[in-house]
Each structure stands twice: as C-alpha cells, then as structure tokens.
N, C-alpha and C positions, 0 to 999 in steps of 0.2 A: 314577594312570592314566597309562600311558606312551604317548607319541605322538611321531612325528617332526615337528620343526619345519622347515617348508618356506618358504623366501623367494624371491620373485621380483620384479624391478624393471623399469621401462620408463622412457623419457626423453620429456618434452614437446618441442615444437619448438625451443625455445631452450636444451634441454640440462638443465633442472632434472629431478630424479629423483623418481619416485613408487615406493614400496616396499610389497609386500603380503606379510604374514607369517601362516601359519596353523599350527595345533598348538599354540600357546603358551597363549593365553588362551581361556577359555570352552569348554572343549573337550567339555562334555556336550550343547551345542547341535547340532542337525543339521549346522550348518555355521557357522564363525565365522572372521574375518579381522581383523587390524589393518593399516590402510592408513595410511602416513606420506609426508607431503610436507613438507620443512622440518621446522618444530617442531609441525606440525598432525598429530594421530593421532586416527583414528576407529577404534572397535570396532563391528563389524557382525556381527550374528547373524541366523540364520535357523532358525526351528522350525515344523515342521508336524505336525498329527495324523496317526496312521496310517490312520484311517478318516473318512469324512464323515458328519455327523450326518444322521438321517433326514428327508426332505423338504427338504434344502438344494439348490437347483438353480444355485447361483452360487458364486463364489469368495469365502469369507469371510476376506479377508486385511486384516490392520491393519499400517500402517507407521508407525513412531514414531521420529523424529529428536528427541534431546535433547542440549542442551548442559550438561555438569557445569561448575559455576561454579569448582571447583578448577583446570579445565583452563587458565584464565588468572590463576590467583592471586587469585580474588575470593570473597567471602562473599555469599550471596543476600540481597536487602533483605526487608522486610516482617518480621512478628512471628516466624513459624515458623523463619526463617533456613535454609530447605532448598529444594531444587527441588520445584516443585509441578506444576500442571498445564501443559501445553505452552504456550508464549507463540504469538502469532500468527505471529512469525518462524519458529519451529520447526514449527509446523503448516504453513506454506508449503513448507519444505523437505521435510517428509514428503509432501505432495502432489506435489511434483516427482519423488520416487522412486517413489511409488505409480503415477503416471501413466506413468513409464517402463518398468516392469517388469510391471504387470498384463497388458497385451496378449500376453505371451510365455508365459503359463500356458496349458496346453490347456483348451479349452472344457468338457470334461468332468471336470475336476478340481476338486472341491468340499471338500477337506480344509481345516480351519481353520488359517491359516498366519500367522505373525507375524515381521515383520521389524524388528529394532531396531538403530538407529545411535546411538551415543554418542560425543560429542565429548570425548575424554579429555585432549587437549593442544590448545591453540589458538595460532594465529599468524596475524596480519593479512597476512602476506606469502604465505599459502597458505590462502585463504578455503574454509572446509569445505562450503559449500552447493554447490559445483561438484564435490566429491569424495563426496558421499554416496551417490549412485546406483551409482557405481563400486564403493564398499565393499559396498553391498547385494548388487549382481550377483555379487560375487567371493564373498561368503558363500554365496549360492545355488549357485554353481558348485562348490564343494568340499562340497556336501551331495548327498544322494540324492533332494532334492525335484525333481519333474519340471518344472524350469524350461527353457524353450526358448531360453536366451540363449547366450552372455553379451551384455550390453550395457554402455555407459558414458556418462558425461556429462562436459561441460567447459563452461566459461564462454568465450565469445569476445567480446572488447571491441576497439574501434577508438579509439586515442589518437593524436592528430595525424596521422591518416592511415593509420597502421600497425595492422594486427590482431594481437592478442595472445591467446594461449590461457592461461587461468587467470592473469589479472593480479593484482597485489597490490591492496590496498585503496586505497592512493594512487593507483595507476594507474586503477583502477576509477572513482574520483570525477572523474577527468578524461576519461573516455570519452563519446563521443557515440552509441555503440552498445554495447549490454550485453545478451547473449543467453546463456541457458543451454541447450544442446542435448543431447538424449539420443538415442542410435542404437545399432543392432546393426552388425555389420561390413557388411551389405548395406543396411540402410535407416535413415533419420531417423525416429524414433518420437515425439519431443516437442520442443517449442521454447517458450520463454517468455522475454519480455524487453521491454526499452524502448529507446527511441532519440530522437535530436532530429531528427525530420522527415527522415528518410533515404529515398532512393529504393528501388524494388524490387530493382534489380540489385545495390545494396549489400548488402542482406539475403541474397541468393542466395549472393554471394560469402563472406559471414560462414559461412553454413551449410556450404558446401563445405570451408572451412578447418577447421572444427570437426569435421566428420565424419572427415577425414583423421587428425586426432589420436586421435579415438575408436576407430578401426580398430587402432591400435596397443595401446590399452589392452584392447580385446576380445581380442587375440591373446596377451596376457599371461595373462588368465583361462582360455584354452584350455589353456595351458602348465601353469598352476597346477592345474587339475583333472586333467590327465593325470599329474601329479607326485603327487597325492594318491589315484589310483585311483578317483576319484568320477565317472567318465564314464558309468556305468550308473546309470540313475534307477530309483526304486522302481516296483513295479507296482501298479496300483491299478485299482479298478472302482467308480466313483461313481454310475453311471447305469444303469438298466435300458434296454435298447434292443431294438427291434423293427424292423428295417429293412423288413420286408414290410408291417407295418402303417403305417409312416411313408410308403411309396409308396402304399398304398390310401388313406389319409387325403389325400394330396396330389391324387389323382386325383379324390376326391370334392369338396373344398373349394377348390382352387386357383382354378377359373375364377370361382366366386362371390365369392372375395376380390378378384380382378382387377377384377371388375366393379364392386364397390364402390369400388375405389381410382380408377377411372377416371371416377367421378361428380363428380370435382373439387368436393368439398365443402369451404366455406371454415371452417365452424364444426368444431372439433377434437372436441367432444362427440357431435354428430351422427354425425360419421364413426366414432368409437370405438363408439357404440351399435350402429351397422350392422355393424361388423366382430364385435362381441361377439355380435350375434344369430345370425350364421352357425354359431358353434361351439355356442352354446345350442340352436339348433334340431337341430343333429346329435345332441347328447347326450340331449335329449329324444325323439329317434326311435328310441333304442336300447330294447330290450326290457328289462323289470324284471329279468330273470335273466342280463343281459349280463355278460360278464367282462372287457369292455373297461376298461383302465386309464385312468381319467379324468384322472390327472396327467399320464400320457404323452400323451393327446390335447391337453392344453392347451400342453405344451412343444412338440409338433410343429406345432400350429396357430400359435404364434408364429413358427415357421421359415417356415411357409407364407405368412403375412401378410408378413413381411420380405421373401421372395423375390418375391412379387407385386408389392409396392410398387417394389422395385428394379427388376424388368422392366419396369414401366410407364414409369419414366424412361428406361431405357436403349433400350426399343423404340419408344417414341412421344414422348419427350422431354416427357412430360406429368407434372407434379408433383401431389401429393395435393390441393392447393388450387387447381389449375387454372393456375398460374403458368407463365411461361416460365422456363427454367432461370437466366437472369440478371435476372429481374424482382423488384423490391423490393416488399413489401407496403405498403399505403396507410399513410401517416404523417400524424399531426396532432401539434401541439404548442402549448403555451401557457405563457406566463410570468406572474409576479406573481399566481398563483392563491391563494396564503395570504397575507392582508394583514398578519400580524403577524410572519411570517418575515422575515429580512434578505434572503432571495433564494429563489425557488420556481419550480418548472416541472413541467408534466405532459407526458410524451412517450410516444406511443402509436404503435406499429408493428404493424399487424394485430391479433393477440390478445395482444400483450406491451405492458405499460404500466408506467412508472415515475413516481412522484411523488417528486421530489427537492427537498431544502431546504439552504440554506447558512446557516450561523450564524457570525457574526464574533465572536471573543473576544479577550481580552488575553493578555499573556504568562503570566499565572497560569492560563490554560486549556491551556497546552501539554501535550502527551502525554509522560509521563515514561517512558523506555525503560531498563530495568534488565536486561540479559543478560550473558552469560558473554563474548561476543565484542563486543558493542556496548552502549553505554549513552549516554544523552544526552536530547535532547528532539526532539519532531516537532511541527511547526507547521501540517502539512497532513493532516487525518484524513478519511478516507472510509470510511463504514460502509454495506453492502449488506444489506437484509433481505429474507427471501423466506419469507413466511407462507403457511400450507397454504391459505387461502382463495383465493390468487392462481391455484391450479389446481383449485378446487373440491373440496379435500380437507380432511379433519378431521385436524390435526396438532398435538400440544402444543407450546407455545412454550417451549423450554427454552434459550434462547440462540442465538447464531450457531454453526452447524456448520462443518466444514472446506470445505464447497464455498462457503459465504456468505464465509468469510474470503478464500478464493481469488479469488471473483469481485470482491470490494471492492478487493483488492490490484491486480487487473489493470486496473481502472477508475481507480484512484488513479495508477498508473504511467503510464496514458494521459493524464490531465490535468495531472499536476504538470509536464510538459514545457512547458506554456504559461503557466504562473502567473508572475506578476511575482516577482522575486528576494525570497524568504521571509527571508533573513537580514538584508535591509534593511527589511523590513516589520514593523510593530508588532503586526499581527493574527495571531491563530490562526485557521485556518479549518476548520470542521467541515461536511462535505458528507454528507448521507445520502440513500441511494436505497431507497425502499419500493417493492418490486415488487407491484403490485396486480392484474395479470393476467399469466400467462405461457404463451406457446406458443413458446419458443425464443429464444435471443439477449438474455436478460435483463440479462446483463452488458454488452452492447453498447448496450443502451436506457439503462443506468445512465450510460454514458459520454456519450450524447447529451443526457440530461436533466440531468446534471451540468453540461455545458458551458453549456447554457441557463441554468440556475439561477446558475451563476457570473457569467455576463453581466448577468443580471437583478439581482444584488446589487451591480453596479457594480465588480466585481473585473476589473482591466484585464488580461484575458488577451491573449496574443499573437494568437491566432486561435482560432475554434472548432473543436472536435474531434467527429468522428463515429466510429461503430464498426460493424462489420458481421461476422456470422458466416457463414463460407463452408463448405460441405459437398461431398462427391464420392461417387458412386456408380461402380463399376467391375466389370468381369467379366474376370479374367485369361484365361479360355478365348477369348473372342471379341475382347478387347482393347477392347472398348467401354467408354467412361467418359462421366460427365456431372459437370461442376462446378456446384454449386447456390449462388446467391446468397441470402443472409437465410434461412438454414434454419429449418424449424418444428422443434419438439421431436421428432415422430416421425422427421422426416429425420435429426435428430441421432443417433437410436438405430439406425436401420437403415443408416446410411452408413458409409463407410469413413474419413472425415476430419471433424474439427471444427476449422475453422481461423479464429480471430479476429483481426481487423486493425483498429486504430485509427489515426487520423491527421488532419491538417489538409489543406487543399488543397494545401500545400507538401511534405507527406511523412509517413511513418509514424512514430508516436509510441510503439506498443506492439504486441505480438502474443502470441498463444498457440495453439499447434497441438498436436493429438493425433492420430497416425495409427493406424489400425486395419488397413491393407493392405500387403503387401509390393509392393517394386518401383516406388514411386512416383518418377518421373523428375523431373530439375530442369526439364526442359521443360513438364512437366504442372503442376509447382509453380509456374513462372513464369506459366503460363496462368491459374491460380488467383488469384496475386497481381495480375496486370492486371486480372482481372474484378472482384477485390475493390476495387480502386482506383476503377473505374467505379461501383460501388454505393456506395462510402463519399462520393464526390463527390456523387451524387445525393441521398443523404441530407442532405448539408452543405446543399445548395442548398434542400431542404425546410426545414431548420432556420432558414435565413437569412430565410425568409418571415416568420417569427415575430420573430427578432431576430439582426442581422448582426453588431453590435459591441457591446461592453460599455456598458451605461448610464454616462453621464459622471460620475454621482455616487453615493454610497451612497444606501440608503433613508432618509428622515427619521428613523426610530426606530433606525437602526443606530448603534453606538457611533462616535463620531468619534475620531481619533487624531492627536495631535501629538507629534513627536519633538524633544527639546531636547538638544543636546550640550554637556556643561559640563566643566571641567577635573577631572582626577581627585581632585585634593585638595579639591574642593568636594563630593564625593558625601556625605561625613559630615555637612556643614551641612545638605543637603537632607533626610537621613534623621533627623538629631537624635540625641540620647541615647536609645537603646533605642526608636528609631523614632518618638520624640515628635513631631517636626516633620511628618514626612510623613502620620502618622495624623491630626494636626490639620488639615492641608490637605485630606485625603479627607473628614473629618468636617464641615468648615465649608463645602467647596464642592460636594460630592457627586460628585467626580471620582475615578477610579481612577488612581493614580500608582504605575509600577513602574520601579525603577532598577536597573541593572546596570552592572558595569564592562567595557568592551570595549577590549582593547588599553590604551592610555594614557588613555582618555577615559572619561567617565561619560555613559551614555545614559539619559535620563529620557523614558518613554513615558508619555503622559497620554491617558486614554480618559474620553470625557464623552457623555451623550446628547443634549446640545443646546449651542449655541454660547455662551449665557450661563455655563454651568458651566464650560466650556472655557476661556473668557477669564479667569474668576476663578481657575482653578487655574494658568494660564499666567502671570498676573501675580504670584502667589505664588512660583512657581519662580524666575522671572526676577528678582524682588526679592532672593531668598536669593543666587542666584549672581552678582548684579551686583558689579562690581569697584568699590569705594569710590574716588572721585577727589578728590584734594586740591583745594580751592577750591570743591567743590560744597555747595550748601545743602541740608539735609535736615530733614524734619519727624521730630522724635525723641519719644521718651517716656522719662521718668525711671525708671530701674530700682531704682536704690538711692542712699542719700545717705550720704556719709562726711563726716567732719570738714574734709578737705581738698578736697571738692567733691562732684559727683554723677556717677554712671555713666549715661550716656543710650544707648538702643538706637535709633541712627539709621537703620539699615537691619535687616531681619529676620535675627536671629541675630548682629548685630555691634554691640557695645558700645564706646563711646568715652568717654574721661574729660573731663568738663567741669570744669576745676579751678576752684576758688573764686575765682582771680583772673581768670577768663574769663567770668565771669557778668555782672558789671556794670563799668562804667568805675569807679564809686566802690569804694573799698576796703572789703571786708567782713572782719569780725573772726571771724565764726562763720557756719555754715550754719542755724543755728536760724531757722526761720520763712521762709527764703529761697525753698526749693522743697519740693514734695511728691512722693512716690512716685505714679507715674501720670500726673504732670502732663505735658502735651504741650509741646515747646518746640522753637523753630527754631534750628538750630545750623549752623556751617559746619565742615568737615574742613579743619584747618589744617596737620596733619603726620600722617605714618605713620613710626613708628620702624622704621629699616630693620633693626635687630638682632632686635627683639622683635615687630615687626608690630603694635604697639598704636597706637591712634588718638586723637589730641588734637583736642578740639573746642573751639570758641569761641561764645560767645553774644554777647559784648559787640561783636565787631567787626561785628555786624548792626545795632546799635543807635547812634543819633546820638552822636558824641563831644561831651561837655560842653566848653563853651570853657574855656581855661585861666584861673585867677584871676591878675589882675595883681598884681605884688609891691608891698608897701607900701614908699615911700621912707624912707630912714632919716631920723631926726630930726636 
C-alpha cells in the first residue's frame, strides 16, 4: 500500500516541539497518526463503521488508551507477562479523551466508532496523558469520520508561582495547581485536575493560558487535514426524520410537559411517572391501524421534555424540584454509624446518599502499582461504588465501570490535598463510598461523606472538604442563561454544563468540568465559580454541625502505630536470619512489624490492636537495637559452653564471651559442672574489641572478692 507520509509540527510556549506524522503506520485505519514529543510517542487510530446498527439512537463510541510496557523497557508483572485489561490509570486517560471528543460528533451520527491510543515510547519529560486527546483528534481529523473538531488537550501546572504547559513529571510533583484542559479553537470543553486550596481567579488564569496553547495545536490539525485531503467527511443517514410530525407532536404535548415540570415535584420517581404518562396516553389514543412510528414518538418526546424543562428554568427561574437556581437541597449527616469500622459516615443531600467507611491498614496493605510509565505503591485508596438499587434499577454487579473509576478518582484527588503527609505516616488508608441513593452529584456526596469519615476515624486532616455539582442552561438566540447549584440527575442530562468543584473554606482542591455548549465566556464561568463557592461553603457549614475537626484519637479498635528509627546496620539484627527474629516477635506479641530501609536509616513500623501488645513489641525491638555500654550490668542466658568459658546472650541477638577466668574469683581448671546451657546469669560488659566488635563479659566482678591469704613466714 503506497501512501504519502506527511509531517507537521508546532511548538509549546517554552519552545519544545510536538510533531505529528500520518501515512506511515496503521494505514488501513480510517485515520491514524503518530504524535511525538521528546521521546514520548503515541500511535492513535480512528475507525468507524459505514452504517449504524438498527435501533441505535446514540453514538456507540469506545476510547481505549493503553501503555505498552516495551515503551519504557519493561516486562509486565503477573503470571501471563503481557498487557491485559486496562489499568485504572489507563481508564482515567481514556475517559479524558472520550469526554473531550464526544460532544463534537453530530447528534444524529450513530455508527460504531473506535478510538485507540497506544503509548509506544515513553518519557517522563513528556507525560502522555496530556497528549492523548491531541493524538486522538488528529487521527479523526485525517479521516472521513464526521468529527466536528479539531480539539486538543494540555496540562497546565503552577510551580513556584509560574504557569507551565505540559510540565515534566519532576515539575508536576512540585505544582500547587495541576489541570488537564481540553478545548476547540473557540471553546473550552473539559477540565479536570487538583490543586492546593487555590482561589477562583487563579483557576481562570490557568484555563486562559491552557486555551492559548490549545489553539496552536488545533491549527496544526487543520493544516494536517488539508495536506491529506480529508477535509470532506463521509455522508451518512442514521436517523429517520419527519420534521412535520415533530412539529405536530410538539404542539400536542409541549404544554402538558411544561405543566408537569412546573409542579415542582421533589420526588424524581413521581415526576418521571407523570412525564411518562403523557406519552403513554398519546400512544394509547392512537387507532389500532395507526402508522405512526412509535420509536420516532419516543425520540421526539425526549426533545420536547428537554425543551420544556429548560424553558421553565430560563423563563420563570423555577427548577424541577422547586428550588431557586442557587439553592442547595436539604442536607443531613451522621458519623460513627458503623461501630466496627475504623471510621464511618452517612451523608444525604436531597435524594443522593453516600455511606462511607475508612479502614486503616499497615504498609503491607499498600496498593502496588505496576505500569509502563509509573510503578511503586499507593497509601491512600478511594473506591466509589454505584449499585443499581441506588436508582431503583436492576443492574448486575460486575465490578466497577469506567464511570465509577472516574468518580472515585475525582473524590480521591479532592481529599488527598488535606491528608497528613503520607510518606511519614505508617498507615495505609482505604476510603470506600457506597452510593445508596442517587439523584445527581453522587461524586460530590462522596467527597463530603469521605471528609466526615476521615474526621470520624481520627485522621488529622488539615480542613474538611465539601463538593458541589454546578449546571447551566442557556439559549444562544435569546442570550438567556441560568447557573444551577447542586444539580439533579435530570438537570445534568438536560443542561449545557456539568461543573464539579471541591474545596475547603480556604480554596479549591479539585474540579471536573464538561461543557456541551458553544461560546461560554470567562465572565459566565467566573459567575459559576463564585456561585459554586457559596454553595460549597453552605455545605461545609452543614457538615460542621456534625463534626468540625478530626477526632483527637483513633477508634479504640483501630490499629495503633509506633515508628522507631534505627541505624541501617541494625536492620539485619531486627529481621534475623531468614526473618526468624521479626517473625518470633510477631508470634509472641501479636503485633505486626514492618521494616524498611529509607535513606541511611532503618524504619520500623509497629502495629498493634491494644497498648499491651504495642508495649511488648516496642520493648523487644528496643532491646535488639539498644547499643551495649561498657560497664553496664545485664541479665544474660548461657547459650553454649566451651572448654575456655561460656557464651552468654546478654542482650537480644548479642552474645559475649564469659571466659573461664571471669566466672569466679577462684581459679577453675575445667568448665565441667560449673554452668548449664539456659542458666540465667548476671554479667557485666567489661570490654568491646575495637577491631572485631566482640564482647567480653565478667561475672566475678559482681561477686564479693575473697580476702587474700596471708603468706606463711619462713622458718
């Protein structure tokens, strides 16, 4: 297959180059590119079916980002030694790409579409997560798939007060603001990130700088598409359309829907039943020989319902459940709900409820990370579960989906900003949020419930964190818009924006924003941020009525931890040959002992369920690592007997020689019958050999010295 290889490049604000090449790899895909920045290379492909499957009325698109271990010279762990299902990290990047590009497909395009992004070469100086959407959009741009892009994506971080685009891993770790932003040339589409209690103005400044860099990358894709000749997209027809019937149905049903919407019903199931009855009554009124397309009725009815609910907000500033645009639903919260958990809380806001638990574990419970770009351990784990019963649905439980992984990650990023320094903490913390009811903002309920559970567990967080989901409804023709605080699930579906913001009373800790509308100005975005701040502070004040600061101590049944720092050369003495010593300590005391080398020191973490167990283990460890002092007296035990004396263990793991001449003041000719193995004996350390480090003990110096015999005078 012959094709022309085309290469285009652009520069980041600091001059670093990004190159995109097409026509060389994966040429049978509808579109494919290789994006390169530094030594990071991504292969992105886009493929779409020519026709849509019958009955499909949505875009069945899958986005998969996967890192090849060979890209960084590694072999995968595990038994199979090959790449398997996507890791949570890869799922999160896949979601970032999906959320950025999905809004730019036509509403009536329903062909099965697959976007694949593979990391084929990795470099920590050019992180791939901020390049994946750029590569995906470029692959779509050089295809005939009807994508209304291009878009691109960058990371913006602030290090020492300076904003950087696409920083290195080392720079990212020092940042107090870390956002990934996706946008088209005209509009910001998606934002996700974390920060250390920043203000709203700093966030807006970061978005403006990110958008400026994205515009350059979008222009490159336009030039690339022109060079490949793929500016004309494929023709398709995936929907049956009947505009006259749509108008007829609108005139028949719109007012009825509007009347139900303005009833301001707080219960979503009651509201849903009334909306459903309108279309059911219409269908049942049709004659049996009617040729009306019922699927078309249901499709157009969704449009009517969406417009009526939006018009209600824009015209009357009335929401579906009767709240004002900036009003928060009723909040109740409770801590210590589960007596056996290390920390627990129940947080309910309207019809959304989270039951959250905190469990404290040891270093042995750390999460192992085995990835192409990153490996190591994680000491703070947050899991979000969304069972079907939370919305009254029947849904099989087949493990967490991408949405659950994404919501859990957002809550984790929000809360980790206020945790104590985990590198210095002996604990592994697992926080689980089980959503028991859901009607919007369940990820934000997780943040609130998680914050309460951490405080209940006695984890000394810097400040409580709350979260709020904001929405917006707008009309481009009339220029009307309404910003909604604490959105319902229905408002999420019918709105133009889903903007989640978390933070303390001092500033923002995380955010996630998805936009479905063109032309959102920074002025409107600032208004949304300011309204979100007011809502966030209201929720914080409600939470503080339950608990305002962390409990001063852990629960009585939570594991206690003591950390002892020892000299590096003493690590072996605590572990013992084959782990014999540490295993014996754990067996006899009941404590868990974890030893690691950090720098030039040994760190011994001891975990116990009560003080008695802890004290016993600490005594054993301290006895092993104690430094013998010349002149000190010890209670020892005879370990072995030799013709020239006995070896006595005078400290755990430390034996010294008690020479035959040091046992008694009287001269001993033999060791026979003098001492027995296992006999306890009090000895004094009299010398440590500077060259060999061997210990010399004496027993006789602790005994009364017999008087000297007087010499017999000469005859």
